[in-house]
N, C-alpha and C positions, 0 to 999 in steps of 0.2 A: 502493499499499499504505500502511496506518495504521501510524503510529510511536509514538502514544500507547498507553499499556495498554488503555485503554477502548476505543479503535478497533481495536486488535489483537484484543480479546478478543470484540468483537461480530463481527469477521470470521470468528474461528473457530468460531461458533455456526452452527447450520443456520438457514436463512431464518425458520422460525417462531419459534424461541427469540430469534433477532436482533431481531425486531420486537417480541416481548415484553418482551425485557430493554432494548432501545433506548426503551421507553416509561417505564421507572422513572425515579425521580429521579437526578440525576447522583451524588450520594453513594452510592447502592446500586449503581451502575454500578460506581462507583471500589472499593467495598468487594468485589464479585464478581471484578473484574478482578486486584486484589491477590491474592485467594485463588486465582485461575486462574494467576498468575505463580508463586506459592508451590507449587502441584501441579506445574508443569512444572519447577521448580528441585529438588524433592524426590523425585520418583518415578523410580526407576531404570528401570522398565520403560518409560516414555515416553521415557527416553534412548536406548534401543535403537531403538525406533520413529522418534525424531527423525532418526536417521542414515538410515533409510530414507526417511521421508517427513515432513519438517517440520509441514507443514500437517495431516497426520492426527494428529501427536502434540498439536498445539495444539487441533483439534478434540475429541481424545478427552479433554483436560484439561478443556476447556470443558464437556464432557458430565458429569464427574464432579462438577465445581464445581456445577451445576444440580441434579444428583440429591442431593448433600449438602443444598443449599438446600431442596429439597422435603421432606427429612427422610426 
């Protein structure tokens, strides 16, 4: 299991997005991973989901970050 934020973020992504984000510059990956961590920390709905399934909460947060990225 990845322990650094970028590795954890990439793991939370679906395979298609993981490949796309994995090909981006490291700085961009770090920025997205930081946004993902903020999403996990700040969203109370994800707290409830995290109690049921931590990986589902991480995946949902990753999906939200990428949606915002696309605008």
